[in-house]
C-alpha positions in Angstrom: -46.4 8.5 -87.5 -49.0 7.9 -84.8 -46.4 6.4 -82.4 -44.2 9.5 -82.8 -47.0 11.9 -82.0 -47.9 9.9 -78.9 -44.3 10.0 -77.7 -44.2 13.8 -78.3 -47.4 14.2 -76.3 -46.0 12.2 -73.4 -42.8 14.3 -73.4 -44.7 17.6 -73.5 -47.0 16.5 -70.6 -43.9 15.3 -68.6 -42.2 18.6 -69.1 -45.3 20.5 -68.1 -45.7 18.5 -64.9 -42.0 18.9 -64.1 -42.4 22.7 -64.2 -45.3 22.8 -61.8 -43.1 23.1 -58.7 -44.7 25.4 -56.1 -42.3 28.2 -55.0 -43.6 30.0 -51.9 -42.4 30.5 -48.4 -42.8 27.5 -46.1 -45.3 27.9 -43.3 -46.4 25.4 -40.6 -49.7 23.7 -41.1 -52.7 25.2 -39.4 -52.8 24.0 -35.8 -49.1 23.4 -35.8 -46.2 25.7 -34.9 -42.4 25.7 -35.4 -40.2 24.3 -32.7 -39.4 26.4 -29.7 -36.2 28.5 -29.5 -33.2 26.6 -28.3 -32.7 26.5 -24.5 -31.1 29.7 -23.3 -31.6 31.5 -26.6 -34.3 34.0 -27.5 -33.6 33.5 -31.2 -36.3 31.3 -32.9 -35.3 30.2 -36.4 -37.9 30.2 -39.2 -38.8 27.3 -41.5 -36.2 28.1 -44.1 -33.4 28.4 -41.5 -34.4 25.1 -40.0 -34.1 23.4 -43.4 -30.6 24.7 -44.1 -28.1 22.1 -42.9 -25.7 23.3 -40.2 -21.9 23.5 -40.8 -21.4 20.4 -38.7 -23.8 18.4 -40.9 -22.3 19.5 -44.2 -18.7 20.8 -43.7 -16.9 22.6 -46.5 -13.4 21.6 -47.3 -11.3 24.6 -47.9 -7.8 23.0 -48.1 -7.1 20.1 -50.3 -4.1 18.1 -49.2 -3.1 17.0 -52.7 -3.5 19.4 -55.6 -1.8 17.2 -58.2 -0.7 13.7 -58.7 2.6 12.9 -57.0 4.8 9.8 -56.9 4.6 8.0 -53.6 7.8 7.8 -51.6 9.2 4.8 -49.9 7.3 3.6 -46.9 9.5 2.1 -44.2 6.5 0.2 -42.7 5.5 -1.5 -46.0 7.0 -4.8 -45.1 6.4 -8.2 -46.8 4.2 -10.6 -44.8 6.0 -13.0 -42.4 5.6 -16.7 -42.9 
């Protein structure tokens, strides 16, 4: 019985610690600042925008070439090896 209560205590403590995430807007540390605006642009992104990956870094695929399994056709270049 003592082993079960100890396990339950560990689980409760682990769940409590897992829920301690801090949710607030990101700000640079004191004495630091965000990067300058890109050259030629007056727009300066904030911390949340800098953390969001650009489209080039994480592209979305909007068209899937194959939507279902299909039997492969004959391949004229699938030749046996030459000896």
